[in-house]
C-alpha positions, -999 to 999 in steps of 0.1 A, spaced: -99 -8 -1 -118 -35 -21 -138 -43 11 -149 -7 18 -154 -8 -21 -178 -38 -18 -196 -21 12 -204 8 -7 -219 -8 -35 -242 -26 -7 -252 7 5 -262 15 -30 -278 -16 -32 -263 -27 -61 -252 -60 -44 -268 -76 -14 -237 -95 -1 -197 -86 6 -176 -113 -6 -144 -98 11 -164 -96 46 -157 -134 49 -122 -132 36 -93 -150 57 -67 -124 53 -28 -128 66 -13 -100 83 6 -74 62 39 -71 71 52 -38 71 79 -22 52 112 -25 71 122 14 73 155 24 60 176 59 76 183 84 52 218 93 53 243 116 38 247 95 15 213 89 2 210 129 2 244 134 -14 232 110 -44 205 135 -62 169 128 -56 164 110 -90 189 83 -76 168 83 -38 134 80 -56 148 49 -77 160 30 -45 128 40 -32 108 21 -58 135 -7 -56 122 -10 -17 93 -13 -28 80 24 -18 60 42 -46 74 84 -43 
């Protein structure tokens, strides 16, 4: 997202150099998926939403 914003700033001639283009980043790890069970569904939407946030997913 930062790289896209900086590229847009270059296109608008607000900056002349995109420092993010030269950044060495490690590959992002995919979040571990978990299977919905009847227990999750019976717990109700509020409980499930809280668990998703705890696991790193935003609802």
